[in-house]
C-alpha positions in Angstrom: 85.9 136.4 129.5 88.3 137.2 126.7 87.9 135.0 123.6 91.5 134.0 123.9 91.5 132.9 127.5 92.7 129.6 128.8 91.1 128.0 131.8 92.9 129.3 134.9 92.5 130.0 138.6 91.6 133.5 137.7 88.7 132.8 135.4 87.4 129.5 136.6 84.4 131.0 138.5 83.2 133.0 135.5 83.8 130.1 133.2 81.9 127.7 135.5 78.9 130.1 135.6 78.8 130.5 131.8 79.4 126.8 131.2 76.5 125.9 133.6 74.2 128.2 131.6 75.3 126.6 128.4 74.8 123.1 129.8 71.4 124.0 131.0 70.4 125.0 127.5 71.8 121.7 126.1 69.8 119.7 128.7 66.6 121.7 127.8 67.2 120.8 124.1 67.9 117.1 124.9 64.8 116.7 127.0 62.5 118.5 124.5 60.6 115.9 122.5 58.6 118.4 120.5 61.1 118.4 117.6 63.6 115.9 116.1 65.3 118.5 114.0 64.4 121.6 111.9 62.1 120.5 109.1 63.5 122.8 106.5 67.1 121.8 107.0 67.3 118.9 104.6 69.6 120.3 101.9 71.1 118.5 98.9 74.3 120.4 99.2 76.7 121.5 102.0 77.4 125.2 102.3 80.6 126.2 104.2 81.3 129.4 106.0 84.2 131.7 105.2 87.5 131.2 107.2 87.1 133.2 110.4 90.0 135.7 110.3 89.1 138.0 113.1 87.3 135.7 115.5 84.4 136.5 117.8 83.7 136.4 121.6 83.2 133.0 123.2 79.7 134.2 124.2 78.9 134.9 120.6 80.2 131.4 119.6 78.1 129.8 122.3 75.0 131.8 121.3 75.5 130.8 117.6 75.6 127.1 118.7 72.6 127.4 121.0 70.6 129.2 118.2 71.2 126.2 115.9 70.5 123.4 118.3 67.4 122.5 116.3 69.6 121.7 113.3 70.9 118.7 115.2 69.1 115.4 115.4 67.7 114.9 118.9 68.1 111.2 119.6 66.3 111.7 122.9 63.1 112.9 121.2 60.2 110.5 121.6 59.4 111.3 117.9 62.8 110.0 116.7 62.7 106.3 115.6 65.9 106.2 113.6 68.1 104.6 116.2 67.6 102.3 119.2 69.5 104.3 121.7 69.1 107.9 123.1 72.5 108.3 124.7 70.8 109.9 127.6 71.6 108.0 130.8 72.8 110.3 133.5 75.8 108.1 134.1 76.8 108.0 130.4 76.4 111.8 130.0 78.4 112.4 133.2 81.1 110.1 131.8 81.2 112.0 128.5 81.6 115.3 130.3 84.3 113.9 132.5 86.1 112.5 129.5 86.5 116.0 128.0 87.8 117.6 131.2 90.2 114.7 132.1 91.7 114.8 128.5 93.4 111.4 128.8 95.2 109.8 125.8 95.0 106.0 126.1 97.8 105.5 123.7 100.1 105.3 126.7 99.5 104.3 130.3 102.1 105.8 132.6 102.5 109.2 130.8 99.0 109.8 129.5 96.3 107.7 131.2 97.2 105.6 134.3 93.7 105.3 135.5 92.1 105.4 132.1 94.0 102.3 131.0 92.6 100.4 134.1 89.1 101.7 133.4 89.3 100.4 129.8 90.7 97.1 131.0 87.7 96.8 133.4 85.1 97.2 130.7 86.8 94.8 128.3 86.9 92.1 131.0 83.3 92.8 132.1 82.1 92.3 128.5 84.3 89.2 128.1 82.7 87.7 131.2 79.2 88.5 130.1 79.5 86.7 126.8 81.4 83.7 128.3 85.0 84.4 127.1 87.9 83.6 129.6 89.0 86.6 131.7 92.5 87.5 132.8 92.4 89.7 135.9 96.2 90.1 136.3 97.7 91.6 133.2 101.3 92.0 132.2 100.4 93.1 128.7 97.2 94.7 127.4 97.1 92.3 124.5 96.1 89.7 127.2 92.7 91.4 127.4 91.9 89.9 124.0 90.0 93.0 122.8 89.8 96.7 122.3 87.5 99.7 122.6 87.2 101.3 119.1 85.6 104.2 117.4 82.7 102.2 115.8 81.5 98.9 114.3 83.6 99.3 111.1 86.8 99.5 113.1 85.8 96.6 115.4 85.0 94.3 112.5 88.2 95.4 110.8 90.3 94.2 113.7 88.5 90.8 113.6 89.2 90.4 109.9 92.8 91.4 110.4 93.3 88.8 113.1 91.7 86.2 111.0 93.9 87.0 108.0 97.0 86.8 110.2 96.0 83.4 111.6 95.1 82.0 108.1 97.2 84.0 105.7 96.7 81.7 102.7 92.9 81.7 102.9 91.0 84.3 100.8 87.2 83.6 101.0 85.0 85.6 103.3 81.4 84.4 103.6 78.8 86.9 104.8 74.9 86.9 104.9 73.2 88.3 101.8 70.6 91.1 101.9 70.6 91.6 105.7 74.3 92.6 106.1 75.3 95.7 108.0 77.8 97.9 106.1 80.5 97.5 108.7 81.5 94.0 107.8 81.6 94.6 104.1 83.5 97.9 104.5 86.1 96.1 106.6 86.8 93.7 103.8 86.9 96.5 101.2 89.1 99.0 103.0 91.6 96.6 104.3 92.5 95.5 100.8 93.5 92.0 102.0 92.9 90.5 98.6 90.0 88.6 99.9 86.9 87.6 98.0 83.5 88.2 99.6 80.9 85.5 98.9 77.3 86.2 100.0 75.3 83.3 101.4 71.6 83.2 100.8 69.5 83.9 103.9 66.3 82.3 105.1 64.0 84.2 107.4 66.8 86.7 108.0 69.4 84.1 109.0 72.0 82.2 107.0 70.5 79.4 105.0 72.5 76.5 106.5 72.1 74.2 103.5 73.5 76.9 101.3 76.3 77.7 103.8 77.3 74.0 103.8 77.4 74.0 100.0 79.6 77.1 99.9 81.9 75.6 102.5 82.4 72.4 100.5 82.7 74.4 97.2 85.5 76.7 98.4 87.0 74.1 100.8 90.2 75.1 102.5 90.1 78.6 100.9 87.5 79.8 103.3 89.0 82.3 105.8 86.1 83.8 107.6 82.4 83.3 108.2 80.5 86.3 109.6 77.1 86.3 111.2 74.8 88.8 113.0 73.6 88.3 116.5 70.6 90.7 116.1 71.2 92.5 112.8 70.4 96.2 112.4 67.6 95.7 109.8 65.3 93.1 111.5 66.8 92.5 115.0 67.0 88.8 114.0 69.5 86.8 116.0 71.4 84.2 114.0 71.2 80.5 114.9 74.7 80.7 116.4 74.8 77.1 117.5 73.6 75.8 114.2 76.1 77.9 112.1 78.9 76.9 114.4 78.3 73.2 113.9 77.8 73.5 110.2 81.2 75.3 109.8 83.1 73.0 112.2 81.8 69.8 110.6 83.3 70.9 107.3 86.5 72.7 108.3 87.9 73.5 111.7 90.4 76.1 110.6 87.9 78.8 109.7 87.5 82.0 111.6 83.9 82.4 113.0 82.9 85.9 113.7 79.7 87.3 115.2 78.7 90.9 114.8 76.6 91.3 118.0 76.3 95.1 117.8 72.8 94.8 119.3 72.5 91.3 120.5 75.3 91.3 123.1 72.8 93.1 125.3 70.9 89.8 125.7 73.8 88.5 127.8 72.6 90.9 130.6 69.3 88.9 130.9 68.8 85.6 132.6 65.6 85.1 130.5 67.3 85.7 127.1 71.0 84.9 127.6 70.5 81.5 126.1 69.9 83.2 122.7 73.6 84.3 122.6 75.2 81.6 124.7 77.1 80.3 121.7 79.0 83.6 121.3 81.5 82.0 123.6 82.5 79.6 120.9 83.1 82.2 118.2 86.6 83.4 117.5 85.6 87.0 117.7 82.6 89.1 118.6 81.9 92.8 118.1 79.4 94.9 120.0 78.3 98.5 120.1 77.4 99.7 123.6 76.4 103.1 122.0 73.4 101.3 120.4 71.8 99.7 123.5 73.4 101.1 126.7 72.2 104.7 126.8 75.6 106.3 126.4 76.6 109.1 124.0 78.3 108.3 120.7 80.7 106.6 120.0 81.8 103.4 121.6 82.3 100.0 120.0 84.2 96.9 121.2 85.9 93.9 119.6 86.7 90.8 121.6 88.5 87.6 120.7 88.1 84.3 122.4 91.8 83.6 122.2 93.8 86.5 123.5 96.8 85.3 121.5 94.9 85.9 118.3 94.3 89.5 119.4 98.0 89.7 120.3 98.9 89.3 116.6 97.7 92.9 116.1 100.1 94.2 118.7 103.1 96.3 117.7 105.8 98.2 119.7 107.0 101.7 119.0 109.4 103.9 120.9 106.9 106.7 120.7 104.7 104.9 123.3 107.8 103.7 125.2 107.4 100.1 124.2 105.1 99.8 127.2 103.3 96.4 127.4 100.5 98.1 129.4 99.7 100.8 126.8 96.7 100.4 124.5 98.6 102.2 121.7 100.3 99.0 120.8 97.0 97.0 120.3 94.8 99.5 118.4 95.7 99.7 114.7 94.8 102.9 112.8 93.9 104.8 116.0 97.1 106.1 117.5 96.1 108.8 119.9 93.2 107.2 121.7 90.1 108.8 123.3 88.9 107.9 126.8 85.5 106.7 125.4 85.5 103.7 127.7 84.8 106.0 130.7 81.2 106.4 129.5 80.6 102.6 129.5 82.4 102.3 132.8 80.2 104.9 134.4 77.0 103.2 133.1 78.0 99.7 134.2 79.5 100.8 137.5 76.5 102.9 138.3 73.7 100.6 137.2 75.3 97.1 137.5 74.2 94.1 135.6 70.9 93.6 137.5 69.7 97.1 137.0 70.7 97.1 133.3 68.6 94.0 132.8 65.6 95.8 134.3 66.3 98.8 132.0 66.6 96.6 129.0 63.3 94.9 129.8 61.5 98.2 130.6 62.6 99.8 127.3 61.3 96.7 125.5 64.7 96.0 123.9 64.5 92.4 124.9 61.0 92.2 123.4 62.1 93.6 120.1 65.0 91.1 120.0 63.0 88.1 121.0 60.4 88.5 118.3 62.7 87.0 115.7 64.3 84.1 117.4 
């Protein structure tokens, strides 16, 4: 093939052959547990290549990439303990490949992603149902889904904080757990520049100290905008006492946004045995979750859900560029604009395995055991 070819009827057979060979090498790398990454590749600087003026053949580019596969972190290696998910389910990988070839832009439904919009609506409703939020199966506006698929936890938590600030514009105090906090919640407060003040509450056995929380709520009174907790934090896998925190907050002040970062812990909702640990998520104003951490699908995929879809609707905007279409996700995903079809990976995993099989997978991989050790 020429290095400037576009995919066409004339070269598809040759491209399929070469692509299959390339994918075979990628699969060999992903299933090889002998190495996480090249040991001598930990540099303190980044060296960049010269601007490629003349170009090279596609075969040469592929060979260069194949020759440097060991410079990548192999999340599937049995020797890699830095992340809880391998991103290696057959369904998830197939969804990721399909996403590239389908090339859908979920900013707009009718012009760019008619099926993709429905797929994304499916996974949002499925996750709402799992954690106990109300579900709307007949949509006239995507804001009625009360949530969005985003690029990662920072973006998901940012949406939650934005919605809280729009609901309670005169409140400025954000209370977060001290010491155990994941960066995504604190980054959301910093980057949004909402003129909020973050107050860190003492923790006790990796959960909010409820006595201290009550003291802070009384001290700051009606200024408290947002209380954030972790349903299985990244550091210790501890699940917050969701019910206890809920009642402490509501006994002091009803008009406070309660948010749960359930990046890991939402997976407990798949299990009959452990679902009770996160039952109180249904009472929280918002919940974020990262399927790319616990559902065997390739990076990246995060989700934010809000109990009251009208709260999520406050993030919605219209623009002629996306045809003012009420069924287009472009109106409900701030900062994203052109939107990847990442939800297809999650749709493939959930559609292929189903809730019952996913529960078995989670048990078999000991994820439930890890989470349950700190309840």
